[in-house]
N, C-alpha and C positions, 0 to 999 in steps of 0.2 A: 562448601556444601555443593555437590553436583546436582544437576536437575536435567530433565529432558525438556527442551524448548519447543514451543509451537510457533510456526511461521506460516503466514498466508499472504496473499496480496489483496489489494482493495477490491478486486472483482467479487470476492466472497461477500461483500457488504455486511460484514459482521457488526452486530450492535456494539457500540462503545462499552456498554456495561459488561458484555461477554469478553471483550478484548481485555479490559482491565481485570476482571475477576480471574481470568485464566492466564494472564500475563502473555497474551499472544502478541507476537511482533507482526505488524501489518506493513508490507512493502507496497508503496503506492504506485499505481499506474500513472502514466503521463497523459494529460488531456491537452490537446492543442486547440485553442480557440483563437482564430485569427492569427495574430503574430505572437500570441502568448502561449508558452508551454507551462502547464501547471501540474503539480503533484496532487493526485486525487486524495481528498481528505486532509491535506496539509495546507496547500495554497488556495484550495477552493472546496467548499462543502457541497454536498448534493443540493441543498436549498439554493445556494448561490449559483450553482450551475444552471438550474432550471429557471432562475430569475433572469439570468443573462442570455439564455438560449434564444428567446425571440429577437434579440438585437444582433444576432450573429449573421453576417453577410453570407458566410459559408458554414455548412454544418461542422461541428467540432469532430475531431478524430481522437482516438486513443492509441496508445502503444504500451506494450508490456514493459515492466521494469527491466533494466539491463542486468546482465550477469554480474556486473560490478556492484549494482545495488544490492543484490542478494548476497554477494561475497562479503560486503561490508557488514551486513546484518549478521551473517553467520560468524564472522570473525569477532564481532562485539559480543555475541552470545558465548563463544568459546572463551573469550577473555573473562567473562563473568562466571565461568565455571560450568557451562553446559556440557554434560556428558554425551548428549546426543541431541539431534534436531529432527523433528517431524515437520516437513514442509509440504503443504498441500496447495495445489494450484490448478488452474485450467490447463488443458494440454496445449 
């Protein structure tokens, strides 16, 4: 059965219930905290981020997902039978 897949990245801050209810694929941004690079929402939750923030010697930075990150998600959706993909992100 084909379907139209929905994809966003973690900057959208979509509520987990909405993500689950609509089957949205969320591609995580990268957060660099000191020497660690973490995937937003996977390796670190927003609560954990804010708990760790006061102990950071330098402010954390973020970077967008790579083209490869998106390609992997799109390929997996294609293999699951997606007839199309609507992918909405910051510019």
